[in-house]
C-alpha positions as CSV (number, residue, x, y, z in Angstrom):
1,M,120.6,104.3,-84.4
2,S,122.0,106.3,-87.4
3,L,122.3,103.3,-89.4
4,E,118.6,103.2,-89.6
5,N,118.0,107.2,-89.1
6,G,118.7,107.4,-93.2
7,L,120.8,107.8,-96.0
8,D,122.8,110.8,-95.2
9,Q,123.8,109.5,-91.8
10,R,125.0,106.3,-93.6
11,L,126.9,108.7,-95.8
12,R,128.9,110.4,-92.8
13,L,129.7,107.2,-91.6
14,A,131.0,105.7,-94.4
15,R,133.3,108.9,-95.0
16,L,134.0,108.8,-91.5
17,C,135.3,105.1,-91.9
18,D,137.2,106.2,-94.6
19,I,138.9,108.6,-92.6
20,Y,139.4,107.2,-89.4
21,G,138.7,103.7,-90.1
22,G,142.4,102.7,-89.5
23,L,142.0,103.7,-85.8
24,L,139.5,101.2,-85.1
25,T,140.2,97.5,-83.9
26,P,139.9,94.9,-86.2
27,K,136.4,94.0,-84.7
28,Q,135.1,97.5,-85.2
29,Q,136.4,97.8,-88.8
30,D,134.9,94.1,-89.7
31,C,131.4,95.2,-87.8
32,L,131.2,98.7,-89.8
33,R,132.3,97.0,-93.3
34,L,129.6,94.4,-93.1
35,L,127.0,97.2,-92.2
36,V,128.0,100.0,-94.1
37,Y,129.9,98.8,-97.3
38,E,128.0,95.6,-97.7
39,D,124.7,96.6,-96.3
40,L,124.0,93.6,-93.8
41,S,121.1,94.1,-91.8
42,L,122.1,93.7,-87.9
43,R,121.2,90.4,-87.5
44,E,122.7,89.1,-90.9
45,A,126.6,91.4,-89.4
46,G,125.6,89.3,-85.8
47,E,125.3,86.0,-88.2
48,E,128.7,87.0,-89.7
49,L,130.8,87.6,-86.8
50,G,129.5,85.3,-84.5
51,V,127.4,87.6,-82.3
52,S,123.7,88.5,-81.1
53,R,122.3,91.3,-83.4
54,Q,121.9,93.3,-79.9
55,A,125.9,93.1,-79.8
56,V,126.2,94.4,-83.3
57,Y,124.0,97.2,-82.3
58,D,126.0,98.2,-79.1
59,L,129.3,98.0,-81.1
60,V,128.1,100.1,-83.5
61,R,126.6,102.8,-81.6
62,R,130.2,103.1,-79.7
63,V,132.1,103.0,-82.6
64,E,129.6,105.5,-84.3
65,Q,130.8,107.4,-80.6
66,T,134.2,106.9,-81.3
67,L,134.3,108.2,-84.9
68,E,132.4,111.1,-83.8
69,R,134.6,112.1,-81.2
70,F,137.9,111.8,-83.3
71,E,136.0,114.3,-86.2
72,G,135.4,116.9,-82.9
73,K,138.8,116.7,-82.1
74,L,140.7,116.6,-85.7
75,R,138.0,118.1,-87.8
76,L,139.3,116.1,-91.2
77,L,136.0,115.3,-92.5
78,E,134.9,118.5,-92.3
79,R,138.3,119.8,-93.8
80,R,137.8,117.7,-96.4
81,T,134.4,118.4,-97.2
82,Q,135.4,122.1,-97.5
83,M,137.9,121.9,-99.4
84,E,136.2,119.4,-102.0
85,D,133.1,122.4,-102.1
86,E,135.7,125.0,-102.8
87,L,137.4,122.8,-105.7
88,R,134.0,122.4,-106.8
89,Q,133.7,126.2,-106.7
90,A,137.3,126.7,-108.4
91,A,136.2,124.7,-111.4
92,Q,132.9,126.7,-112.1
93,L,134.9,129.6,-111.7
94,V,137.2,128.6,-114.2
95,R,134.5,127.4,-116.6
96,K,133.4,131.1,-116.3
97,G,136.6,132.6,-117.8
98,E,137.3,133.8,-113.9
99,G,141.0,132.3,-113.6
100,A,142.3,134.4,-111.1
101,A,139.5,133.6,-108.3
102,A,140.0,130.1,-109.0
103,L,143.2,130.5,-108.6
104,A,142.9,131.9,-105.3
105,L,140.8,129.1,-103.9
106,L,143.3,126.5,-105.3
107,E,146.4,128.1,-103.8
108,K,144.6,128.3,-100.1
109,W,144.3,124.7,-100.5
110,S,147.9,124.2,-101.8
111,G,149.0,125.9,-98.8
112,A,147.2,124.4,-96.4
113,A,148.4,121.0,-97.7
114,R,151.9,122.6,-97.1
115,G,151.2,123.5,-93.4
116,E,150.8,127.4,-94.1
């Protein structure tokens, strides 16, 4: 299960929840909130939700698959990550005095925001 696979996977799950969490059921949202944001164990989350540890584990597995399916189709996290990287690059270019190159990066994303 990804919650046991390390910090990078936990962070990815948290970012996917931030983007797509509103598409989940309230029960799925509650479960992920407990595990990802409140850092409870599967057992503790199960106690909070009134279900077994195994039920929490199964729910999280299904939710992860659902979130990854959303990301596979919509690519919102991928685009957000790319935008964040390019904004950091633009800031570095400004600090180096390369304003024209920074402006080109910024215009790319402002055009994307307008649907161009």
